[in-house]
C-alpha positions in Angstrom: -13.8 -49.1 -42.3 -11.0 -48.3 -39.9 -11.7 -48.3 -36.2 -9.5 -46.0 -34.1 -9.0 -45.9 -30.4 -8.2 -42.3 -29.3 -6.6 -42.1 -25.8 -6.3 -38.5 -24.5 -7.2 -36.9 -21.2 -7.7 -33.4 -22.7 -11.4 -33.1 -23.5 -11.3 -30.3 -26.0 -8.3 -31.9 -27.9 -9.9 -35.3 -27.8 -13.3 -34.1 -29.2 -11.7 -32.0 -31.9 -9.6 -35.0 -33.0 -12.5 -37.4 -32.9 -14.8 -35.1 -34.9 -12.1 -34.6 -37.5 -11.6 -38.3 -37.9 -15.3 -39.0 -38.0 -15.6 -36.5 -40.9 -13.0 -38.5 -42.8 -14.9 -41.7 -42.4 -13.1 -43.3 -39.4 -15.0 -45.1 -36.6 -13.7 -43.5 -33.4 -13.9 -44.6 -29.8 -12.5 -42.2 -27.1 -11.2 -42.8 -23.6 -9.5 -40.6 -21.0 -6.4 -42.6 -19.9 -4.4 -45.8 -20.3 -6.6 -47.8 -17.9 -9.7 -47.1 -19.8 -7.8 -47.9 -23.0 -7.0 -51.4 -21.7 -10.6 -51.9 -20.8 -11.7 -50.8 -24.3 -9.3 -53.3 -25.9 -10.9 -56.1 -23.9 -14.4 -55.1 -25.2 -13.9 -53.9 -28.7 -11.8 -54.5 -31.8 -9.7 -51.7 -33.2 -7.3 -51.2 -36.1 -5.1 -48.5 -34.7 -4.5 -46.5 -31.5 -3.8 -42.8 -31.2 -2.1 -42.5 -27.8 -1.3 -39.4 -25.8 1.7 -39.7 -23.5 0.9 -37.5 -20.5 -2.2 -38.7 -18.8 -3.3 -39.5 -15.2 -3.7 -43.0 -13.7 -1.9 -44.7 -16.5 0.1 -42.7 -19.1 1.0 -43.6 -22.6 4.3 -45.2 -21.7 2.6 -47.3 -19.0 -0.1 -48.4 -21.4 2.6 -49.5 -23.9 4.3 -51.5 -21.2 1.0 -53.1 -20.0 -0.8 -53.9 -23.3 -0.7 -57.4 -24.7 -1.9 -56.8 -28.3 0.2 -55.8 -31.4 -2.0 -53.0 -32.7 -0.2 -50.2 -34.4 0.2 -47.1 -32.2 0.8 -43.5 -33.1 2.1 -41.5 -30.1 1.0 -37.9 -29.7 2.5 -35.4 -27.3 2.9 -31.7 -26.8 6.4 -32.4 -25.5 8.7 -33.3 -28.4 12.1 -34.6 -27.4 14.4 -37.3 -28.6 14.2 -39.1 -25.3 10.4 -39.4 -25.4 10.4 -40.5 -29.0 13.1 -43.1 -28.4 11.3 -44.4 -25.3 8.1 -44.7 -27.2 9.7 -46.7 -30.1 11.4 -48.9 -27.6 8.1 -49.7 -26.0 6.5 -50.6 -29.3 5.0 -47.4 -30.8 5.1 -47.2 -34.6 5.1 -43.4 -35.1 5.2 -40.1 -33.1 3.5 -36.8 -33.8 4.0 -33.7 -31.7 1.1 -31.4 -31.0 -0.2 -29.4 -32.6 -0.4 -31.4 -35.8 -2.6 -31.2 -38.9 -5.4 -33.7 -39.4 -4.1 -34.1 -43.0 -0.7 -35.3 -41.8 -2.2 -37.5 -39.1 -4.6 -39.1 -41.6 -1.8 -39.7 -44.1 0.3 -41.5 -41.4 -2.7 -43.5 -40.2 -3.4 -44.6 -43.8 0.2 -45.6 -44.3 0.3 -47.7 -41.2 -3.0 -49.4 -41.9 -2.0 -50.1 -45.5 1.1 -52.0 -44.6 -0.3 -53.8 -41.5 -2.5 -56.7 -42.2 -4.1 -57.4 -38.7 -4.5 -61.1 -38.6 -7.9 -62.1 -37.1 -7.3 -65.9 -37.0 -5.4 -68.2 -34.7 -4.1 -70.2 -37.7 -0.5 -68.9 -37.7 0.6 -71.2 -40.4 -1.1 -69.1 -43.1 1.0 -66.1 -42.1 4.4 -67.8 -41.7 7.0 -68.1 -44.4 10.6 -69.1 -44.4 13.3 -67.5 -46.5 16.7 -69.2 -46.3 17.6 -69.6 -42.6 15.1 -67.0 -41.3 11.5 -67.8 -40.4 9.2 -64.7 -40.7 5.9 -64.8 -38.6 3.5 -62.0 -39.7 1.0 -62.9 -36.9 3.2 -61.8 -34.0 5.8 -59.9 -36.1 8.6 -62.2 -34.9 11.6 -63.6 -36.6 13.2 -67.0 -36.0 17.0 -67.2 -36.7 18.0 -70.8 -36.0 16.6 -71.4 -32.5 16.5 -67.8 -31.5 13.2 -65.8 -31.6 13.3 -62.1 -32.2 10.2 -60.1 -31.2 9.7 -56.9 -33.2 7.2 -54.2 -33.6 5.3 -54.1 -36.9 7.6 -51.2 -38.2 10.8 -53.0 -37.1 9.5 -56.2 -38.8 8.8 -54.4 -42.1 12.2 -52.7 -42.1 14.0 -56.0 -41.3 12.1 -57.8 -44.1 12.7 -55.0 -46.6 16.5 -55.0 -45.9 16.6 -58.8 -45.9 15.0 -59.0 -49.3 17.7 -56.8 -50.6 20.6 -58.3 -48.6 24.0 -57.3 -49.9 22.6 -54.1 -51.4 22.9 -50.6 -49.9 19.4 -49.3 -49.3 19.2 -45.5 -48.9 17.4 -43.9 -46.0 15.2 -42.1 -48.5 14.1 -45.5 -50.0 13.4 -47.0 -46.6 11.5 -43.9 -45.5 9.3 -44.0 -48.6 8.8 -47.7 -49.1 8.4 -48.8 -45.5 7.5 -45.8 -43.4 5.5 -44.3 -46.4 6.7 -40.7 -46.0 9.5 -38.5 -47.2 12.7 -38.2 -45.2 12.9 -34.8 -43.5 16.1 -33.0 -42.8 15.9 -33.6 -39.0 13.8 -36.8 -39.1 15.4 -39.5 -37.0 12.4 -41.9 -36.8 14.1 -44.4 -39.2 17.4 -44.4 -37.3 15.6 -45.0 -34.0 13.7 -48.0 -35.4 16.9 -49.5 -36.8 18.7 -48.8 -33.5 15.9 -50.6 -31.6 16.1 -53.5 -33.9 19.9 -53.8 -33.4 19.4 -53.6 -29.7 16.9 -56.5 -29.8 19.3 -58.5 -32.0 22.0 -58.1 -29.4 19.6 -59.0 -26.5 18.7 -62.2 -28.4 22.4 -63.0 -28.8 22.2 -62.3 -32.6 24.8 -60.2 -34.3 23.9 -56.5 -34.6 26.0 -56.5 -37.7 23.2 -58.2 -39.6 22.1 -54.6 -40.3 25.0 -52.4 -41.3 25.2 -48.7 -41.5 26.8 -47.5 -44.7 28.0 -44.0 -43.8 26.5 -41.3 -45.9 24.4 -43.8 -47.9 22.0 -45.9 -45.8 21.7 -49.4 -44.5 22.4 -52.9 -45.8 21.7 -56.5 -44.6 24.7 -58.8 -44.3 24.6 -61.4 -47.1 
């Protein structure tokens, strides 16, 4: 049974969301701000975090900067802008929903995240490490070793990197990546996929790895350099 941490300072919004999730069979724990969320993570085990951005004491962005776990995070906000979405993804969020949203869509996105994220609850990293060619994939901390360089990724970035790597030399359409990795259809104005790819390229460059490992094929999609 999925355990969800809801972080939102708006009482009415928080209670409505919690009641809806409870009716769907989720176990829900609610807190008012980022500081309380950090305390809750030290006391309890969760599978996923629903995180509002605008909160007192410690907002959603501050929480993402401070946390030390790799739990999947869906950001929620009444202010929907590209800058806020990009910042959230850069800080490690996996998805973004603007208020108001339907509980049906939220549940579908939560299910998709949980389905593709196997939260490892053991310190034995060797059971979740595998090497393919010159790249060492570590599912425990969603990192990738290329030679002696370690690339730390979010779960979504890790899944996208692996999906493209497994199909290196092929052109993978945005629609396929959206369905197979993000588990949703590609909307006309949906830039979530592009933002995740952009963040991954930025991290490649920061680790002194070539951004060209992931190529944009104009009008088609992306490909991993063979």
